[in-house]
C-alpha positions in Angstrom: -43.4 92.5 34.6 -44.9 89.6 32.8 -42.4 86.8 31.9 -42.9 85.2 28.5 -44.0 81.5 28.5 -40.8 80.4 26.7 -38.6 82.1 29.1 -40.6 80.7 32.0 -40.1 77.2 30.7 -36.4 77.7 30.4 -36.2 79.0 34.0 -38.2 75.9 35.2 -35.8 73.6 33.3 -32.7 75.2 34.7 -34.1 75.2 38.3 -35.1 71.5 38.1 -31.7 70.6 36.6 -30.0 72.4 39.5 -32.1 70.7 42.0 -31.3 67.3 40.5 -27.5 68.1 40.5 -27.6 69.3 44.1 -29.7 66.3 45.2 -27.3 64.0 43.4 -24.6 64.9 45.8 -26.6 63.0 48.5 -26.5 59.7 46.5 -23.6 58.3 48.5 -25.3 59.1 51.9 -28.4 57.2 50.6 -26.3 54.1 49.8 -26.1 54.7 46.1 -23.1 55.2 43.8 -21.9 58.8 43.9 -22.5 60.9 40.8 -19.6 61.1 38.4 -19.3 62.9 35.2 -21.6 60.5 33.4 -24.2 60.7 36.1 -24.2 64.5 36.1 -24.4 64.5 32.3 -27.5 62.2 32.2 -29.2 64.3 35.0 -28.6 67.5 32.9 -29.8 65.8 29.7 -33.0 64.7 31.5 -33.7 68.2 32.8 -32.7 70.9 30.3 -34.9 69.7 27.4 -37.8 70.7 29.6 -37.3 74.2 28.2 -39.1 73.0 25.0 -41.8 71.0 26.7 -44.6 73.2 25.4 -43.4 73.2 21.8 -42.7 69.5 21.6 -44.3 67.8 24.6 -44.1 64.2 23.2 -40.5 64.5 22.1 -39.4 65.9 25.4 -41.3 63.2 27.3 -39.7 60.4 25.4 -36.3 62.0 25.7 -36.6 62.6 29.5 -37.7 59.0 30.0 -34.8 57.7 27.9 -32.3 59.7 29.9 -33.9 58.5 33.1 -33.5 54.8 32.0 -29.9 55.4 31.1 -29.4 57.2 34.4 -30.9 54.2 36.4 -28.9 51.7 34.3 -25.7 53.5 35.6 -26.5 52.5 39.1 -27.3 56.0 40.3 -30.0 57.0 42.8 -33.3 57.0 40.8 -34.9 59.8 42.7 -32.5 62.3 41.2 -33.8 61.6 37.6 -37.5 61.6 38.3 -38.2 65.4 38.1 -37.9 65.6 34.3 -40.2 62.7 33.4 -42.9 63.7 35.9 -43.1 67.3 34.6 -43.0 66.0 31.0 -46.0 63.7 31.7 -48.0 66.6 33.3 -47.2 68.8 30.2 -48.4 66.1 27.8 -51.6 65.7 29.8 -52.3 69.4 29.8 -51.7 69.9 26.1 -52.6 66.6 24.3 -55.6 64.4 24.1 -56.5 62.1 27.0 -55.7 59.0 25.1 -52.2 60.3 24.4 -51.7 61.3 28.0 -52.8 57.8 29.2 -50.3 56.1 26.8 -47.5 58.3 28.1 -48.6 57.4 31.6 -47.9 53.8 30.8 -44.5 54.8 29.5 -43.7 56.5 32.8 -45.0 53.5 34.8 -42.8 51.1 32.7 -39.7 53.3 33.4 -40.6 53.4 37.1 -40.9 49.6 37.3 -37.6 49.2 35.4 -36.0 51.5 38.0 -37.4 49.2 40.7 -36.1 46.1 39.0 -32.7 47.6 38.5 -32.4 48.7 42.1 -31.3 45.7 44.3 -32.8 47.2 47.5 -36.1 48.3 46.1 -39.4 47.0 47.5 -41.4 46.0 44.4 -44.8 46.4 46.0 -44.0 50.0 46.8 -42.5 50.6 43.4 -45.5 49.1 41.6 -47.9 51.2 43.7 -45.9 54.4 42.9 -45.7 53.4 39.2 -49.6 53.4 39.2 -50.4 56.3 41.5 -47.9 58.9 40.2 -48.8 58.7 36.5 -52.5 58.7 37.4 -52.2 61.8 39.6 -50.1 63.7 37.0 -52.5 62.8 34.2 -55.4 63.9 36.3 -53.9 67.3 37.1 -52.8 67.8 33.6 -56.3 67.2 32.2 -57.8 69.6 34.8 -55.3 72.2 33.7 -56.1 71.7 30.0 -59.9 72.0 30.7 -59.3 75.1 32.7 -57.3 76.6 29.8 -60.1 75.7 27.4 -62.7 77.3 29.6 -60.6 80.4 29.9 -60.3 80.7 26.1 -64.0 80.1 25.7 -64.8 82.8 28.3 -62.5 85.2 26.5 -64.2 84.4 23.1 -67.6 85.0 24.7 -66.5 88.2 26.3 -65.1 89.4 22.9 -68.3 88.5 21.2 -70.4 90.2 23.9 -68.3 93.3 23.5 -68.7 93.2 19.7 -72.5 92.9 20.1 -72.5 95.8 22.6 -70.4 97.9 20.2 -72.8 97.1 17.3 -75.8 97.9 19.4 -74.3 101.2 20.5 -73.5 102.0 16.9 -77.0 101.3 15.9 -78.3 103.5 18.7 -76.0 106.4 17.7 -77.1 105.9 14.0 -80.8 106.1 15.0 -80.2 109.3 17.1 -78.2 110.9 14.3 -80.8 110.0 11.7 -83.6 111.4 13.8 -81.8 114.6 14.6 -80.4 115.3 11.1 -83.3 114.1 9.0 -86.0 116.1 10.9 -84.1 119.4 11.3 -82.7 119.3 7.7 -86.2 118.7 6.4 -87.6 121.7 8.2 -84.6 123.8 7.1 -85.0 122.7 3.4 -88.7 123.5 3.3 -88.3 126.9 5.0 -85.3 127.8 2.8 -87.4 127.0 -0.3 -90.3 129.1 1.1 -87.9 132.0 1.9 -86.4 131.9 -1.6 -89.9 131.8 -3.2 -91.3 134.8 -1.4 -88.1 136.8 -0.8 -89.2 139.7 -3.0 -92.9 139.4 -2.9 -93.5 138.8 0.8 -90.5 139.9 2.9 -92.3 139.3 6.2 -92.9 135.6 5.3 -89.3 135.3 4.2 -88.1 136.7 7.5 -90.3 134.3 9.4 -88.9 131.4 7.4 -85.3 132.5 8.0 -86.1 132.9 11.7 -87.4 129.3 11.7 -84.2 128.1 9.9 -82.1 129.9 12.5 -84.0 128.3 15.4 -84.1 124.9 13.9 -80.4 124.8 13.0 -79.5 126.0 16.5 -81.6 123.2 18.0 -80.0 120.7 15.7 -76.5 121.8 16.7 -77.4 121.6 20.4 -78.7 118.0 20.0 -75.6 117.1 18.1 -73.4 118.6 20.8 -75.4 116.7 23.4 -74.7 113.4 21.6 -71.0 114.2 21.4 -71.0 114.9 25.1 -72.6 111.5 25.7 -69.9 109.9 23.5 -67.2 111.7 25.5 -68.8 111.4 28.9 -65.7 109.6 30.3 -63.7 112.8 29.5 -66.3 115.5 29.8 -67.2 116.5 33.4 -69.9 119.0 32.3 -73.5 117.8 32.8 -75.2 116.7 29.6 -78.4 118.3 28.5 -81.5 116.2 29.1 -82.8 114.0 26.4 -85.9 115.3 24.6 -89.2 114.0 25.9 -92.9 114.5 25.7 -92.7 118.0 27.1 -91.0 119.1 23.9 -93.6 117.6 21.5 -95.4 120.9 21.4 -92.3 122.6 20.2 -91.8 119.9 17.6 -95.4 120.4 16.4 -95.0 124.1 16.2 -91.8 123.8 14.2 -93.4 121.4 11.7 -96.5 123.7 11.5 -94.1 126.5 10.5 -93.0 124.3 7.6 -96.5 124.4 6.1 -98.1 121.3 7.6 -101.3 121.9 9.5 -100.5 119.9 12.7 -102.7 119.7 15.8 -101.7 118.2 19.1 -104.2 116.4 21.4 -103.4 115.0 24.8 -105.8 112.5 26.4 -105.6 111.4 30.0 -103.7 112.9 32.8 -100.0 113.6 31.7 -97.5 112.1 34.2 -93.7 111.7 34.3 -92.5 108.6 32.5 -89.2 106.8 32.3 -86.7 108.9 30.2 -86.3 106.1 27.7 -90.0 105.8 27.1 -90.4 109.6 26.6 -87.4 109.6 24.2 -88.8 106.8 22.2 -92.2 108.5 21.9 -90.6 111.8 21.0 -88.4 110.3 18.3 -91.3 108.3 16.7 -93.4 111.5 16.5 -90.4 113.4 15.1 -89.8 110.8 12.4 -93.5 110.5 11.5 -93.9 114.3 11.1 -90.6 114.5 9.2 -92.1 112.0 6.7 -95.3 114.1 6.4 -93.1 117.2 5.9 -91.2 115.5 3.1 -94.0 113.8 1.2 -97.1 115.9 2.0 -96.0 119.3 3.1 -99.4 121.0 2.4 -101.5 118.3 4.2 -103.0 118.1 7.6 -101.8 115.9 10.5 -102.8 115.2 14.0 -100.5 114.1 16.9 -102.3 112.3 19.7 -100.8 111.4 23.1 -103.0 109.1 25.2 -101.9 108.4 28.8 -103.4 105.1 30.0 -103.0 103.2 33.3 -100.2 101.0 32.2 -99.2 102.3 28.8 -98.7 105.3 26.6 -100.3 105.4 23.2 -98.9 107.8 20.5 -100.4 108.3 17.1 -99.5 110.5 14.2 -102.3 110.6 11.5 -101.9 112.3 8.1 -105.6 112.7 7.3 -105.6 114.4 3.9 -102.9 112.9 1.7 -103.1 113.3 -2.0 -103.0 109.8 -3.7 -99.5 110.4 -5.2 -98.0 111.5 -1.9 -99.7 108.8 0.1 -98.4 106.3 -2.4 -94.9 107.5 -1.9 -95.1 106.9 1.9 -96.8 103.5 1.3 -93.9 102.5 -1.0 -91.4 103.2 1.8 -93.4 101.0 4.1 -93.8 98.1 1.7 -90.2 98.1 0.7 -88.9 98.7 4.2 -86.8 101.6 2.8 -85.6 104.4 4.9 -83.6 104.2 8.1 -86.4 106.2 9.9 -89.0 103.5 9.6 -86.5 100.8 10.7 -85.5 103.1 13.6 -89.1 103.5 14.7 -89.6 99.7 14.8 -86.3 99.1 16.6 -87.1 101.7 19.2 -90.6 100.2 19.9 -89.1 96.8 20.2 -86.3 98.0 22.5 -88.8 99.4 25.0 -91.2 96.4 24.8 -93.8 98.3 22.8 -95.6 97.8 19.4 -95.9 100.0 16.4 -98.2 100.1 13.4 -97.2 102.0 10.2 -99.5 102.1 7.2 -102.6 103.5 5.5 -105.9 103.8 7.2 -109.1 102.2 5.9 -110.9 105.6 6.1 -108.1 107.3 4.2 -104.8 108.9 5.1 -101.8 107.4 6.8 -101.1 106.6 10.4 -98.2 105.7 12.7 -99.4 104.2 16.0 -97.1 103.4 18.9 -97.9 101.7 22.2 -95.4 101.7 25.0 -95.8 99.9 28.4 -95.2 102.2 31.4 -95.6 99.6 34.2 -92.6 98.9 36.4 -92.4 95.2 35.3 -92.3 96.1 31.7 -89.6 98.7 32.3 -87.3 96.6 34.5 -84.5 96.8 32.0 -85.4 100.1 30.4 -83.2 102.3 32.5 -80.1 100.7 31.1 -81.3 101.1 27.6 -82.0 104.8 28.0 -78.8 105.6 29.9 
């Protein structure tokens, strides 16, 4: 059970006061006047106010030193009244500025010298040395405690800020995944639903094919959404999550878009090889978003998806080669204005995995999205965390 700070200060004040009272009973054996009612009262008045030392450190320090001076003036053993002033000075040094702590140290030194002068048997050389050393040590430890507290608070602020950034990054990642999944699949479903409604009476076979595509696409969308929910609940869910989509599923993606009316071809250059999961997911999502834009803005055009495996990188391009001017202009407007979460998501994914992406019209006509991702071990040193 954690004790509240105010209660802890009260317990410390009570304990120190009790120690002073018990030690005061040894005054006569040490050759000093035994404590009477006034002596016990001043010892208590010097100790109990320490319960408020954090709330009012300067007031408690001045009060404890005043009670100490009154106690010494009564001819009592000075050692009994030193606990309160010493703890009060440490508290001031741990809570206040260094200049304030130093001034309070001089107050304690003056009270200590007064106790030596008022004591007929005191050795002034020893008293002066103690009056210099004790305040210095107490101020030093108090300053160290204050700096430690400040560093702890700064560390907590930095940890809270780091946690906030991690939460924001995770939200962005989830938003990108949701956009990629929902936008693509809903675009295919929308196009196929329109086609099925248009030919429902005149061409039942085509309508059935469109409805079949809608069924398969919606089932895949639901599966991807379930996979994302499993990832979000991975601390509670013990079932293994389905693998993230990768380059092996690009052919399925192309076939699905082709069913939406876009003449899409897939070309693979170089020897295909397994890549890091994050790299494959990034490439898959970029192809998915690019084909979704073609499906939205130029559904009767032709597109080409090209995967080129190189020694240290993967190059992915999606080229829409026969855009009508109006439709090509619509896509160009999205690029110029930065509109659409999909284009932003593609750029963020490329940056996350150390790659580069180019989105825009081609000089020979058409529109192209070109992505280059490094696949070397050095470039992917932090990629596993990003894809996990």
